[in-house]
N, C-alpha and C positions, 0 to 999 in steps of 0.2 A: 518284480515289480509287477503293480495293478495298476491300470488307468482307471479312474472315480468323476461322475461326474454327475449331474442333474437336470432336471429340465424339468417347464410350467406346458400345463394345458392349451395355450394359445400359440404356443412352439410346438406341437408335436410333430405338425405335416413339414417339420421345414429342417428337423436334426439329422437328417440321414444325411446330407454332405458334411456337416461335423462329423458321425461315427463313423464314416469311410475314411475320411481323413486319418485317424485315428486305427484305423484298423490297417491302412496304408502304412503305417512308419516301418520303416525300416529294419529298426531295433521292436522286436514285435513284446507288445505283454503278456505275461502270465492270463491276465483279465481281464476284460474290459465291462466292467460296472456302468449302468446304468441305474440310478438311485430315483426312485416314485414312494411316494408315502402312502400312504391309504385315504389321505385326505389332505389338502392345504388349505392352509390359512388364506391366503390371498383370492381363491377359486371356488371356496362354498358351492358354486353349482356344477363342479364336475363331476360326470357321471359315474366315474371310471372307466370308462375306453381308456384302452391301454396304449401307446404309438406301436407304429410296427419300426423294427430297427432289423438290420442286416445279419445273417448269422457270423458269428462268433462277437456280438454284444449281447450279455448276462440283464432283464431286466431284473434287478433286486427290490422287492416291497419292505417299505420302515414304518413301521406301525405309528411314529412320532416323525411330524415335518417340523426340523427343525431351519426353512427360510430357505434361502441361498446356500447355509452351509450343510446343508443334505446330500452337498455334491464331495463332501467328504466324512461328516462325523461317524454317519453307521460303517463306514471302511474303517475307520481310526477303531469305531468300539466291535466291528468284528474279527479284527485282528490284534485285541488289546495286548499289549506288552507285550507284541512280537516287533522283534528288528524287520520289518518290511516296510520298502518304500513304496510308494502310494504316490503317483503322480495324477492331481489332480485339474481340472478344468473347466472352460464353460461350453455349455450349447451351442452358443453362435459366433464361432471362430472355425475356420477350417487352419490346420495345423499342418505346417510340409513335413517333408515326411524324416528330416533328422529331427524335429523337435524331442523326439524320447530318447534319442542316441546322444543328444548335449545334454542332460540331464544326467543319465546313467555314465557318462565320461566326466560330465564335472563332482558325482556322487565319490568318485575314486579320491580326490583330495580337499574333498568336503566334509567328516563323516559323522560328527551331530552340529549339523549345519542345516537349516530349512532352506532351499534351492529356491530361487525364479528367474521368471525372464520379466518380472517387472516389480516395483515396488518405491516407494518415497519414504524420506526423512520428514518426520513431524516437524511442521515448521519453527514453532517459538521453542526450540532446543537445539542449545547455542553451539554449534559443530565443534570450538573448540573447547568445551568439557568431553567430546568423548575421547573414550580412554585408547589409548591404543593398539589394545587388541581386536577396536571395534572399526581400523580405519586400514586401507581405504574405504571414504563411503562411494555409493555410486553415483554418476554424475551424469548431466546433461548436458554439462559446459565445454565450449566448442563444436557446437556442430555446427560450422561453417560452411560453405560452399565445397568445398576439398573435402569435407567427411563426407558431406549427402554425396555425393557423386561417386567417393570410393564405396558408401554402403551399397548404392545400389548396382552398383557394377561386383560389386563380391557377391548378392544375392539376388540376382540378375531381376529386382522387384521394383517398381517405379518411383515406392517410397521410399526415403532413407531410414534407418534403424532410427530408434528412440533415445538409447545412451551412448554415450563417448565411453564410459570408463567404468568396468564391472568394480564391484564396493558392495558393500553392506549395507540395511536399510533399514527403517524401523517396520516399515508394513511391505503390504505385499500385491501382488495385483492379481486374483486368483485367474482372469478372462487371458494370462498369458502362461500360465500352467504354473503349478508348486510343485514341488516336492516335499514331502515330509514322512515319516516312521509313526507310529501310533507312542511310541516311547517318549515323544516328543512331548505326550499332553499329563497333567490328569486331570481326575474325571469331570473337575469344575468346566470343563470347557464342553459340557454336556448341556449346562442349565443353562442358559441365556438368558438376560434377564429385559427384561423390559421389550424398547424397540430396537434392542443390540442387534436382534436375530434377521433385522433388514441391513446389516453391514457387513458382512461374515467374513472380508480382509482384514477389517480390524478386532474383528470377535480373535479371528485365528492369530492374527499376531500378536497381538496382546497376551493371547497364554502361551504364547513361544517364547514372548517377553518373562510370564511368570516363572518360569522356567528355563531359565538362562539357555533360550535355545537363539543362535544368529541367523538374520535373515542371511544370504548372500545373494545379488541379482548379477545374472551370467548377459553383459553386453553384449556380447558375441554370440550374437542371435542376430535372423531377420525380423522384420517388423512384422505384428501379425496380420492377417487378412480375415478381416470381421466377414462373418455372412448375411445375409438377408434378412435371418430374425433379428439382429441386434438391436433396434428400437419397439421391438413389439413385449410389449409391458416390462419393460427396462427400468431395473430399480436404480440407475443413475436418478430418472427422472419421475419416480416416485415420492410422494409425499403422504408419510403415517403418522396420523392422530395430528397433524401438523407441521410434521416436522418433514424438513428434506434430507437429501444426502448428505450434505455437509455438516445439517445439524446432528444426526446420527451417527457421524466420524467425529463428530468433538465428544458425544456424551459415552463413545467408545472411550475415548481419552480419559476424558475428565474420571471416567469409571475407571478404569486401571489404575491411574495416579493416585487415587480416593483409594480404592481398596489394596491395594498391592505394592504399591509405591513405585512403579514403573513409568518411565516414559514422563521422569523429570524434567 
């Protein structure tokens, strides 16, 4: 297993806590690769100065900037055709020490499945149309006081877990961590059209759907701890060519429906 992520120049001096949390995993990765492109679409003024990283983290340069999907697509390309687990994540989260171990344990019972700790269903798809082999669905229902208190005690944290039931989902949240294999994709995953480069979660999830790879969201996990850089140049609030995050997500849904007939 390798752990991969990317970052952006405004966050270079704040990425160390995230990298240390990846190095401190109880289940150590074979590699921790930080992918940085030769140039950035969003930051053309970047001088090329690289961040300082702790020992055990490798900076890997990429010729092409895939936007936020640079966290995983270069690793997929480097390991093309291999049944190797790639656990990708974001640069602004402190991951608990059991994080990678949960993915490794879950892989034993979910072979050809994308594993995640965050995801959601597309709202306009009727759940009653879901086939039996895509049930149960991940759920946040039942987050009452008893659940919240139990979650906080279980994980010894101040915030309760977000999900109450593990299950399949249409989309994924890279920020919470996602495990894939290169064999889950075809080569079209590298050809990101138009503004879809701004919504890596939907782009990755759509390509998984095209290849009939399901996404399983593990609800048995503590709520992630966001770092101080979460709001710095955040994609969540970015407007690209007049399109905000919701617009871009919907554009991705429309694209995969029109071109591949998935997410109907």
